C-alpha positions as CSV (number, residue, x, y, z in Angstrom):
1,M,122.2,100.6,61.8
2,D,125.1,102.3,63.5
3,M,125.8,99.8,66.3
4,D,128.2,102.2,68.1
5,R,125.2,104.4,68.8
6,Y,124.0,101.6,71.2
7,R,127.4,100.8,72.7
8,I,129.6,102.5,75.2
9,H,133.0,100.9,75.7
10,D,136.6,101.3,76.8
11,L,136.2,104.6,78.5
12,D,138.6,105.7,81.2
13,T,137.9,108.8,83.3
14,A,135.3,110.2,81.0
15,T,131.7,111.3,80.9
16,E,129.4,109.9,78.2
17,V,125.7,110.7,77.7
18,R,123.5,108.8,75.2
19,R,120.1,109.9,74.1
20,G,118.0,108.8,71.1
21,V,118.2,105.1,71.9
22,A,114.5,104.9,71.3
23,G,113.8,101.5,72.9
24,Q,116.8,99.6,71.4
25,P,119.2,97.3,73.3
26,M,122.2,99.0,74.9
27,A,125.6,97.6,75.8
28,I,128.2,99.2,78.2
29,E,131.6,97.5,78.3
30,S,135.0,97.8,79.9
31,C,134.8,101.3,81.4
32,K,136.7,102.7,84.3
33,N,136.3,105.7,86.5
34,S,133.6,107.1,84.2
35,N,130.2,108.7,84.3
36,L,127.8,106.9,82.0
37,L,124.3,108.2,81.3
38,V,121.7,106.6,79.1
39,L,118.8,109.0,79.0
40,D,116.3,107.3,76.7
41,H,114.3,104.1,77.3
42,T,115.8,100.8,76.2
43,S,114.6,97.2,75.7
44,T,117.6,95.5,77.4
45,I,120.9,96.8,78.9
46,T,124.1,94.8,79.5
47,V,126.9,96.3,81.7
48,D,130.1,94.2,81.5
49,D,133.5,94.6,83.2
50,C,133.1,98.1,84.5
51,T,135.0,99.5,87.6
52,D,134.4,102.6,89.7
53,C,131.7,104.0,87.4
54,L,128.6,106.0,88.0
55,I,125.9,104.5,85.7
56,V,122.5,106.1,85.2
57,L,120.1,104.1,83.0
58,A,116.8,105.3,81.7
59,P,113.8,103.0,82.1
60,C,114.3,99.6,80.5
61,S,111.3,97.5,79.4
62,G,113.3,94.3,79.8
63,S,116.3,93.2,81.8
64,V,119.3,95.1,83.1
65,F,122.3,92.8,83.4
66,L,125.4,93.7,85.5
67,R,128.3,91.3,85.0
68,D,131.9,91.4,86.2
69,C,131.5,94.9,87.7
70,Q,133.3,96.3,90.7
71,S,132.7,99.4,92.9
72,C,130.0,100.8,90.6
73,T,127.0,103.0,91.5
74,V,124.0,102.2,89.3
75,L,120.6,104.1,89.1
76,T,117.9,102.4,87.0
77,A,114.2,101.5,86.6
78,C,113.6,98.2,84.9
79,Q,111.4,95.2,84.4
80,Q,114.1,92.9,85.8
81,L,117.6,93.4,87.3
82,R,120.3,90.6,87.4
83,T,123.9,90.7,88.6
84,R,126.6,88.1,88.2
85,D,130.2,88.0,89.4
86,C,130.0,91.5,90.8
87,R,131.6,93.1,93.9
88,T,130.7,96.2,95.8
89,L,127.7,97.6,94.0
90,R,125.5,100.5,95.1
91,I,122.2,100.2,93.3
92,A,119.3,102.7,93.3
93,L,116.5,100.6,91.9
94,H,112.9,100.7,90.8
95,C,112.1,97.2,89.6
96,A,108.8,95.6,88.4
97,T,110.1,92.1,89.6
98,Q,112.3,90.8,92.3
99,P,116.0,91.6,91.5
100,I,118.3,88.6,91.3
101,I,122.0,88.4,92.3
102,E,124.4,85.6,91.5
103,E,128.0,85.2,92.6
104,T,127.7,88.8,93.9
105,S,128.9,90.3,97.2
106,N,128.6,93.6,99.0
107,A,125.6,94.9,97.1
108,V,123.4,97.6,98.6
109,F,120.0,98.3,97.2
110,H,118.3,101.8,97.7
111,P,115.0,103.2,96.5
112,L,115.4,105.1,93.3
113,S,115.0,108.9,93.3
114,L,115.4,110.3,89.8
115,H,114.2,113.0,87.5
116,Y,115.0,114.2,84.0
117,D,112.7,115.9,81.5
118,S,111.5,112.7,79.7
119,F,111.6,110.3,82.6
120,I,107.8,109.8,82.9
121,D,107.5,109.4,79.1
122,D,110.3,106.8,79.2
123,M,108.6,104.9,82.0
124,T,105.4,104.8,80.0
125,A,107.3,103.7,76.9
126,A,109.0,100.9,78.9
127,R,105.6,99.8,80.3
128,L,106.7,100.4,83.9
129,S,104.7,101.9,86.8
130,L,105.9,104.8,88.9
131,F,103.9,103.3,91.8
132,T,105.0,99.6,91.8
133,S,108.4,98.3,92.7
134,H,109.7,95.1,94.2
135,S,113.3,96.2,94.7
136,N,113.0,95.7,98.5
137,S,113.0,91.9,98.0
138,V,116.2,90.4,96.6
139,H,116.8,86.8,95.5
140,D,120.3,85.6,96.1
141,F,120.8,82.7,93.6
142,T,124.1,81.7,95.2
143,P,123.8,82.1,99.0
144,E,126.5,81.0,101.3
145,K,125.9,79.9,104.9
146,G,127.1,82.6,107.3
147,S,127.5,85.2,104.5
148,I,125.2,88.1,103.6
149,H,125.8,89.2,100.0
150,Y,123.4,92.1,99.9
151,R,121.7,94.7,102.1
152,I,118.5,96.7,101.5
153,S,118.5,100.3,102.6
154,K,115.4,102.4,103.0
155,D,117.4,105.6,102.4
156,V,118.0,107.3,99.1
157,L,121.4,106.6,97.6
158,P,123.8,109.3,98.7
159,L,126.0,110.6,95.9
160,S,129.2,112.8,96.0
161,S,128.9,116.5,95.2
162,D,131.0,115.9,92.1
163,H,128.6,113.2,90.9
164,I,125.6,115.4,91.6
165,S,127.2,118.3,89.7
166,I,127.8,116.1,86.7
167,L,124.2,114.8,86.7
168,N,122.8,118.3,87.2
169,A,124.8,119.5,84.2
170,H,123.0,117.0,82.0
171,G,119.5,117.8,83.4
172,V,119.4,114.9,85.9
173,S,118.3,115.3,89.5
174,V,118.4,112.7,92.3
175,D,116.9,115.0,94.9
176,V,113.8,113.5,96.6
177,P,111.6,116.7,96.0
178,D,112.4,116.5,92.3
179,S,111.9,112.7,91.9
180,D,109.2,111.5,89.5
181,I,109.0,108.3,91.6
182,P,107.2,108.9,94.9
183,Y,109.6,108.4,97.9
184,R,108.2,105.8,100.3
185,E,109.1,106.4,103.9
186,P,109.4,103.8,106.7
187,R,106.2,103.0,108.4
188,T,105.5,105.0,111.6
189,G,102.1,103.6,112.6
190,P,98.9,102.4,111.1
191,G,98.3,103.3,107.5
192,H,95.3,104.9,105.8
193,F,94.5,103.8,102.3
194,Y,93.4,106.0,99.4
195,Y,92.7,104.9,95.8
196,S,92.0,106.4,92.4
197,G,91.0,104.6,89.2
198,C,90.6,105.3,85.6
199,S,88.8,103.6,82.7
200,D,90.6,102.4,79.6
201,E,89.2,105.5,77.7
202,V,91.3,107.8,79.8
203,P,94.9,108.2,78.5
204,R,97.1,106.4,81.0
205,L,99.9,109.0,81.0
206,K,97.4,111.7,82.0
207,F,96.0,109.6,84.8
208,V,99.5,108.6,86.0
209,E,100.6,112.3,86.1
210,R,97.6,113.3,88.2
211,C,98.3,110.5,90.7
212,R,102.0,111.3,90.7
213,K,101.3,114.9,91.7
214,V,99.1,113.8,94.6
215,A,101.7,111.3,95.8
216,H,104.4,114.0,95.5
217,I,102.4,116.4,97.7
218,V,102.0,113.7,100.3
219,S,105.6,112.6,100.2
220,T,106.8,116.2,100.7
221,T,104.5,117.0,103.5
222,S,106.5,116.7,106.7
223,T,103.7,115.8,109.1
224,V,102.5,112.7,107.2
225,S,104.4,109.8,105.6
226,L,103.7,108.1,102.3
227,V,104.7,104.5,103.2
228,D,103.5,102.5,100.1
229,T,102.2,102.9,96.6
230,C,100.9,100.4,94.1
231,E,99.4,100.4,90.6
232,V,97.0,97.5,89.8
233,D,95.9,96.3,86.4
234,L,92.2,95.6,87.1
235,H,91.9,93.4,84.0
236,K,94.3,90.9,85.6
237,H,93.5,91.4,89.3
238,G,90.2,93.2,89.6
239,T,88.4,90.3,91.3
240,K,90.8,90.6,94.2
241,I,90.0,94.2,95.0
242,P,87.3,94.8,97.7
243,M,86.2,98.3,96.6
244,A,83.7,99.0,93.9
245,I,85.7,99.2,90.7
246,K,83.2,98.6,87.9
247,G,84.2,100.3,84.6
248,L,87.8,100.9,85.7
249,G,90.9,99.5,84.1
250,T,93.7,100.8,86.3
251,L,93.9,101.5,90.0
252,V,96.5,103.4,92.0
253,V,96.6,102.9,95.8
254,L,98.5,105.1,98.3
255,E,99.1,104.1,101.9
256,I,99.7,107.1,104.2
257,C,100.7,107.3,107.9
258,G,99.8,110.2,110.1
259,D,96.9,112.0,111.8
260,K,93.7,110.8,110.0
261,E,92.1,114.3,110.0
262,E,95.2,115.9,108.6
263,I,95.4,113.2,105.9
264,E,91.8,113.7,105.0
265,E,92.3,117.5,104.6
266,L,95.4,116.9,102.5
267,M,93.6,114.5,100.2
268,K,90.4,116.6,99.9
269,N,89.5,117.8,96.4
270,N,92.7,116.3,94.8
271,D,93.0,116.4,91.0
272,A,93.3,112.6,90.7
273,G,90.0,111.9,92.5
274,F,91.5,109.8,95.3
275,K,89.0,108.4,97.7
276,E,89.5,106.9,101.1
277,V,89.2,103.2,101.4
278,P,86.6,102.3,104.1
279,E,88.4,101.1,107.3
280,Q,86.4,97.8,107.2
281,Q,88.0,97.1,103.8
282,Y,91.6,97.8,104.9
283,E,92.5,94.2,105.8
284,A,91.0,92.8,102.6
285,L,92.8,95.4,100.5
286,A,96.1,94.8,102.2
287,T,95.7,91.0,101.6
288,A,94.8,91.6,98.0
289,L,97.8,93.9,97.4
290,S,100.1,91.4,99.1
291,T,98.8,88.6,96.9
292,I,99.3,90.6,93.7
293,S,102.9,91.5,94.9
294,Q,103.7,87.9,95.5
295,M,102.5,86.9,92.1
296,A,104.8,89.5,90.5
297,I,107.9,88.2,92.2
298,S,107.2,84.4,92.1
């Protein structure tokens, strides 16, 4: 095995793009002032001793470790993210578990907005959901009294025009209308829940793509707001869900704010078969989703 294929190191003022990683571990080491793009799914990624770098990492089925890094901008979707001994990080993150920081200061977390041609395939290969993320809840392993080491922003991570041009040149977009991950807006009022499910006989990728298209329509409609999304494995959590789900294996839930009649019209005859959750089940569903979320981060 050619190990250099899975390692980026000692670059200064350079742009490096890696494809064909095919689920292997990846290491990035000792780079400065560089643009580093890994555009294929991985099992784990370590980023060590990097300074002033833009780092875009394809979906990772395991952990992304950032260590001894300073003034870096990182975009990634992963099962787990951990930082140690880092300073001044901007992180656009979609994470299946609660991110953990250790001996890290001035870290800002943003929702991930990202698209490239194989992103959805890479998310599937990494066993990650487009609809479930816990990156808005960070655990600081080394807190200090009177100091705040991180901040969570609801806004998409802003990039310079130079960085955007570099990403676009390699088929990567960070624009919200292009993003494969639905953008969730701040809550503006009471939400309305819609759900769609599929059996285990239906290919998951096909179901996810149908749900993604509906979520995209909602998130790009200016008069309503997509405020939350969630994917539920019914084999694990089906007993918690109040709706009738017999025969289903996977459930996707959208929470939408706005005028109820307008939302109903928008969701009518959608390709993914989304149905409105009865209002009398809202509280039970919200409680169930909160419980499932807490189980994921505990």
